[in-house]
C-alpha angles and dihedrals in degrees: 000000000000130000119210110211094196097060098017091234123152111213119205102208107175132039106269095032110131146183125207131211119195107217092198091060098039128087090286131308095246095048099045113112132192121204115197119196129190118196131169144168137202116257116223132209131206112244128170093347094305133090111240129180110251089229097055123229101295103065137029120199115272110204120184126209113215144147143212112215143185122194127212089252091058098258112144134186151138127250117196142122090254103089092013099261106148097163126224139281096204105030134055128317086031090210118127134187112204103206150329110259100199098186108025088245095118110110092228101034117216120329134201125189129205105202096176109028087159088071098051127092097194139342124193112202116206143180118216126191104225095180144330099061137048097219145344095277090087098047132060106224125190133181127199129193113200112189122200091233088070099262122126127196123196135189137172129217090227105142103059128177119226122252095010117117100185124075123187093208106177143356128214117197129182111212124163094343091308124117114210122193112200128187106231106167094177118157127218138174094241147342094279094056090050091048090052089055095049097038103231092137103217127164110237135205134170118271141169141201 
């Protein structure tokens, strides 16, 4: 884990690296906010003297930001563009996804907000390739956590597995009034395989946008 003094950003470099926020010492447990941002770009390769996108001209990669969550009261759910569940700012689970950036062209990527992290038990943030790429080897994915107390946590999806379109990027857990952000970067074939690893226990079916 590295800390940049210029921009006050904490970079989680390896899987398992973490950063902790003590809710008792922050601006107040009920007023703390976490802003999660997913951004990505197409990698290019040089071929025949010209730079060509690895995806060709027909399709750009469509990466979705989502999460699987469990609240302290036992409520569980999934927030993601697939299926059109964007969450809520004012009702439980107080987690909200702002949009579905289908091409990565949006200047601020996709954003998710945790308005009451004090009420959550755990949230697993993921990136899912909906179309345009087979795996994360051909995209450069990045995830930022901007906390309302002024801290910022950053991680890169820089150790991708081949032929796996689902990345469990980070995990937030709330234990004894302490929020811990952990870089996971674990790759799976689909949502169900990731769920089996993290033990949420959802029932899955195929969907589309």
